[in-house]
C-alpha positions as CSV (number, residue, x, y, z in Angstrom):
1,X,0.0,0.0,0.0
2,X,2.9,2.3,-0.6
3,X,3.5,3.1,3.1
4,X,0.0,4.3,3.8
5,X,-2.1,3.1,6.6
6,X,-5.7,2.3,5.7
7,X,-8.3,2.8,8.4
8,X,-10.9,0.2,8.8
9,X,-14.2,1.4,10.3
10,X,-16.5,-1.1,11.9
11,X,-20.2,-0.1,12.1
12,X,-21.7,-0.1,15.5
13,X,-24.9,1.1,17.0
14,X,-24.8,4.5,18.7
15,X,-25.7,4.8,22.3
16,X,-25.9,2.2,25.0
17,X,-29.0,0.4,26.0
18,X,-29.5,-2.8,28.0
19,X,-31.7,-5.8,27.2
20,X,-32.1,-8.1,30.2
21,X,-33.3,-11.6,29.8
22,X,-34.0,-13.7,32.9
23,X,-34.8,-17.2,32.2
24,X,-35.3,-20.7,33.4
25,X,-34.5,-23.8,31.3
26,X,-36.5,-26.9,31.9
27,X,-34.0,-29.7,31.6
28,X,-36.8,-32.3,31.0
29,X,-39.0,-30.6,28.4
30,X,-36.3,-28.3,27.0
31,X,-38.7,-25.3,27.4
32,X,-37.5,-21.8,28.2
33,X,-39.5,-19.6,30.5
34,X,-38.2,-16.0,30.4
35,X,-38.9,-12.5,31.5
36,X,-37.3,-9.6,29.5
37,X,-37.0,-5.8,30.1
38,X,-34.8,-3.0,29.0
39,X,-34.3,-1.4,32.4
40,X,-32.7,-3.4,35.1
41,X,-32.8,-7.0,36.6
42,X,-33.9,-6.7,40.2
43,X,-36.2,-8.2,42.8
44,X,-39.3,-7.4,40.8
45,X,-38.1,-9.1,37.6
46,X,-37.0,-12.2,39.7
47,X,-40.5,-12.3,41.2
48,X,-42.0,-12.1,37.7
49,X,-39.8,-15.1,36.7
50,X,-40.9,-17.1,39.7
51,X,-44.6,-16.4,38.9
52,X,-44.0,-17.4,35.2
53,X,-42.4,-20.7,36.4
54,X,-45.3,-21.4,38.8
55,X,-47.8,-20.7,35.9
56,X,-46.3,-23.6,34.0
57,X,-48.3,-26.0,36.2
58,X,-45.3,-28.4,36.5
59,X,-45.9,-31.7,38.2
60,X,-43.6,-32.6,41.1
61,X,-41.0,-30.6,42.9
62,X,-39.5,-27.6,41.1
63,X,-35.8,-26.8,41.8
64,X,-34.5,-23.5,40.4
65,X,-30.7,-23.4,40.0
66,X,-29.3,-19.9,40.6
67,X,-26.0,-18.1,40.9
68,X,-25.4,-15.8,43.8
69,X,-26.7,-12.5,42.4
70,X,-27.9,-10.2,45.2
71,X,-31.4,-9.8,43.7
72,X,-31.8,-13.6,43.7
73,X,-31.0,-14.1,47.3
74,X,-33.1,-11.4,49.1
75,X,-35.9,-12.2,51.4
76,X,-38.7,-11.1,49.2
77,X,-37.6,-13.5,46.4
78,X,-37.0,-16.3,48.8
79,X,-40.4,-15.9,50.4
80,X,-42.2,-15.9,47.1
81,X,-40.4,-19.0,46.0
82,X,-41.5,-20.7,49.3
83,X,-45.1,-19.6,48.7
84,X,-45.0,-21.0,45.1
85,X,-43.3,-24.3,46.3
86,X,-40.1,-23.6,44.3
87,X,-36.9,-24.9,45.8
88,X,-33.9,-22.6,45.3
89,X,-30.5,-24.2,44.8
90,X,-27.7,-21.6,44.9
91,X,-24.5,-22.6,43.1
92,X,-21.1,-21.9,44.6
93,X,-19.5,-18.6,43.6
94,X,-17.7,-18.4,40.2
95,X,-19.3,-21.6,38.8
96,X,-21.4,-20.6,35.8
97,X,-20.4,-23.8,34.0
98,X,-22.7,-25.8,36.4
99,X,-25.8,-23.9,35.3
100,X,-27.5,-25.1,32.1
101,X,-29.0,-21.7,31.4
102,X,-25.5,-20.1,31.1
103,X,-24.8,-22.5,28.2
104,X,-28.1,-21.5,26.5
105,X,-27.2,-17.8,26.9
106,X,-23.7,-18.4,25.4
107,X,-25.2,-20.1,22.4
108,X,-27.9,-17.5,21.9
109,X,-25.4,-14.7,22.0
110,X,-23.2,-16.4,19.5
111,X,-26.1,-17.0,17.2
112,X,-27.8,-13.6,17.4
113,X,-25.2,-11.0,18.5
114,X,-21.6,-11.8,17.9
115,X,-20.3,-10.6,14.6
116,X,-23.6,-9.1,13.6
117,X,-24.5,-5.5,13.0
118,X,-27.8,-4.3,14.4
119,X,-28.5,-0.7,13.3
120,X,-30.7,0.1,16.3
121,X,-31.8,-1.3,19.6
122,X,-35.1,-2.7,18.2
123,X,-33.3,-4.9,15.7
124,X,-30.8,-6.0,18.4
125,X,-33.7,-7.0,20.8
126,X,-35.6,-8.7,18.0
127,X,-32.6,-10.8,17.0
128,X,-32.3,-12.1,20.6
129,X,-36.0,-12.7,21.1
130,X,-36.2,-14.5,17.8
131,X,-33.3,-16.8,18.7
132,X,-34.8,-17.6,22.1
133,X,-38.4,-18.1,20.9
134,X,-37.6,-19.8,17.6
135,X,-37.4,-23.5,16.7
136,X,-33.6,-23.2,16.7
137,X,-33.5,-22.8,20.5
138,X,-33.5,-26.5,21.2
139,X,-30.9,-27.1,18.4
140,X,-28.9,-24.2,19.7
141,X,-28.8,-25.5,23.3
142,X,-27.8,-29.1,22.4
143,X,-25.2,-28.0,19.8
144,X,-23.7,-25.8,22.4
145,X,-23.8,-28.4,25.1
146,X,-22.2,-31.0,22.8
147,X,-19.5,-28.6,21.7
148,X,-18.4,-27.9,25.3
149,X,-15.7,-30.1,26.7
150,X,-16.4,-28.7,30.2
151,X,-19.5,-30.8,30.3
152,X,-17.3,-33.8,31.1
153,X,-15.9,-32.0,34.1
154,X,-19.3,-31.0,35.5
155,X,-21.2,-34.2,36.3
156,X,-24.9,-34.2,36.5
157,X,-27.0,-35.8,39.2
158,X,-30.4,-37.1,37.9
159,X,-33.1,-37.1,40.6
160,X,-36.5,-38.6,39.9
161,X,-39.4,-36.3,40.4
162,X,-42.7,-38.0,41.4
163,X,-44.8,-38.3,38.3
164,X,-42.7,-35.8,36.4
165,X,-39.9,-37.8,34.8
166,X,-36.4,-36.8,35.5
167,X,-35.0,-33.5,36.6
168,X,-31.3,-33.0,35.9
169,X,-29.4,-31.0,38.5
170,X,-25.8,-30.0,38.5
171,X,-23.8,-31.9,41.1
172,X,-22.3,-29.5,43.6
173,X,-21.6,-29.2,47.2
174,X,-24.0,-26.6,48.6
175,X,-23.9,-25.7,52.2
């Protein structure tokens, strides 16, 4: 190039907006229950997610695997979970590889966000919602699970649920 430096410009959306997706992945039916907003994830959104899970009319005990985010551990959220008969299983700190939903989020981001230009927030949001709601969600989850070698290092415990088939839970030492 005769000693000249060529600038490369990468298109990016202007401004910064947040799109929160809180979700629960049913390991048996492979169904996703989610709550979305563009403000902030907090106690109210966690309570909305708990109510959405309870509205699924699941048979047998329901165990929700969570990380240790502050808005997931507060008394309001825990009391609502107890009222709705949802058992909360908090994972050890810094162990997202034990939570199935983290693998779904990783696959969804790769499919709808990474390496793609979205001219505005609406198209960004639509891309994520389409990925999570579409028929590719199940394929996406299992392709991502099968491509991860860490799956071998995070053994799963399978506990029978009365009348509900099997519920897969990550094996971890929770005290």
